[in-house]
N, C-alpha and C positions, 0 to 999 in steps of 0.2 A: 421612621420607618418610612413615611411616604417620601421624603427626600432621597432615601435610598433608592425605591422603587423608580422613582422618576428620574434618578440620574442613569437607571441600567435602561429604561426606556430610551432615553436620549441617545446612550452608547449604542444600542441596537439599532437604532434610526439611522446613525451617522455610519455604521458597518454596512447597513443593508443601501446606502446611496454612495456608497465606496466602489466607484466604477473598475479600478485598477484590481480589486480584490475579486469582485465578480467575474470580471473577465478571465483573470488567471486560474480560478476555480472551473468555470465552465471550460475553458481550452482544455485543463488536464482531465477534467472527467470524459471530454469528447475524446481524447486520444486514447486514453486506459480502456474505454469502451470498444473502440474500434480495433484495438489491438488483442484484446481478450479472445476474439473469435478467431484470429490468425493463428495465436500460440496455442490455445486448446486444440484445434485439429491436430497440428504438428505433434503435439505432446500425445495424444492418443495414436496418431500414426507410428510412430516410433517408440512408443513405451517409453518416456521418460519422467520420472517423478520430479527431477528439476523443473522441466517446463511445464508440467501439469500445475506444480507449486506456485510458479509465477503467473501462469494464464489465469489461476484463481485469484491470485494475486490482483491483476490488471481488473478483475471483476470487481472485487472489494474497494479498490481505488476508485474506480468511477462512482460506486455507490457512496463513497465516503464524501467525494466531491460535490456529487449532487445534493446530497444530506446537508452538506455545507452552505450549499447555494441557496436553499430553501431556509436554512436558518440563520442566514445573516443579519435578519432584522428583529431577532428574537432579543429578550432580556439577557442579562448574563447569566442569570442562574437557569434561565431555558438552555441556553448555552452549554453551560457546564453540564447539565445532566444528559444533554446529547452527545458530549464530548465523552463522558463514561459509556454511554452505549455505544459509539465509536470505537473505545477502546476493546470492548468485546467482540465487535466487529472484525477489528483487525485480528483478534484470535481464530477467526474461521479459517484462513488460509492454512495456518499452521496446524489447526487439527485435521484438515482435509489430506494435508500432506503426511501427517503420520499414519493415516489409513490407507494412502496410497502405498507408502513405503512398506507397510506391512503386508500388503498384497503382491508387491513387487519381489519381496524375499521368497515369496512362494514359487517365483518363476524368474529367478535373478539372470537376465538377459540384457546385454550391454545395448543400448541404443545407438542408433548410427551417429558417430561423432561430427562429422560433417554437417548432418541438417541440425544437430544439437546446438553446434557452434553458429552456425549460418543465423539460426531463428534468433539465438540469445544476442548476437550482434544487432541486428535489426530491432530487437525489444531495447537495447541498450540506447540506442539512438533516439526511440520513443519516450523512452522514461528519462533520457538527460533534457530532451526538450521541455517535459513536464516539470522536471525538477528548476530546470532554470527560469522558467514561467514563474515557478511557485515561489522560490528562492526570494524574490523581490517582496513578497508580500507575506513571508512565513510569521512576521511578527504582530501581523493584522489577525483580529478574529480570536486573539486566545488560543485556546485548547484546538478549535478547528482549524486555523491556520495550520497550528504545529501539526496536527494530524495529517493535512493534506501534504506538507512538505516532507514529513518521516516518512509516508508510505513512498513516495517519488524517489527519495533518497537510497532507502532499504532496496527498492527496485534495481536500482544502478548498482547496486553492490551484489545483488542476486545475478543479475545478468553477467558481471564478469566473474562470479564463480562458476556459471553454467559453461561460459566459453571455456575456462581452465579446465572445466571437467570433460568436455569433448577433446580438448588438445590432450590432455592424460589419457582419456580412454584409446585416442588415435596412435599416439606415439609410445606410451610406456606401460599401459594397465589395462588391458582390453577386457573390462569386466562390466559388471552393473554397479560394483560400489562408487565409483567416482560420482556418478550422476546421484545415487542414494544419499553419500554424504554430503552433495552440495543441496540437496532437496531437504534434507534435515537442518542444515546450517539456515536456509531461508525461513525455515519456519521456526527457528530461534531468534531470528531477526525481528521476525513478527512479533513475537511474544514480547520482545523489548522493548518494540515499538507503542505495544499496547500498554504497558506498564509506563511508559514517559508520558502517553497522552492520558491516562487515568489520573497520573500524578497532576499534570497540569490541570485538567478539569475540578479535580478535588479542591485546588488552590482557589481555582474561580467561585466554586461553590461556597467556600469559606469567606470569601471576599464579598460575595454577594448577600451576605446574612446581614439584615436589619441591627 
């Protein structure tokens, strides 16, 4: 048992000293936090469920990255517990999106498609940059590194969907439904990412048992 605890402490110390991992997570957190404000304001201005969901996702990603940065020096057992907590945190944007979608159904007005696509395209650049940074270190840090990379990857998929919703709204179907459908799809992506992070954290917790 003592040997197991000692090895966990050594692993945590090695992660804490991993400059590439710390730098990647720090940069990703800063990018996410900065763009959250931009997209949140745009979402409120045009009444977009999809942009609202994505903006909350930016805030959640920033929280995930900064929590990971703090936890890199922890033992495997402690990181596994945080991984489980992060899995629950990743579900927050999904629940917020569902609530916003219900409210939107009461007044189904189509958002401005040009603003919708332009903001999503800008967010795609931000998320693409974060994903590239995190892809190089996604196999470090166990469930924590996986949580950071999956969040960035899902955001890129969400941005492509929002751009598509803007194009469909402008050219084929001027309705609130393209925006609503994409918003709900983003919620489903977040739920699936939460499941993957939870499973990885559970595996770490089992491996950390003496």
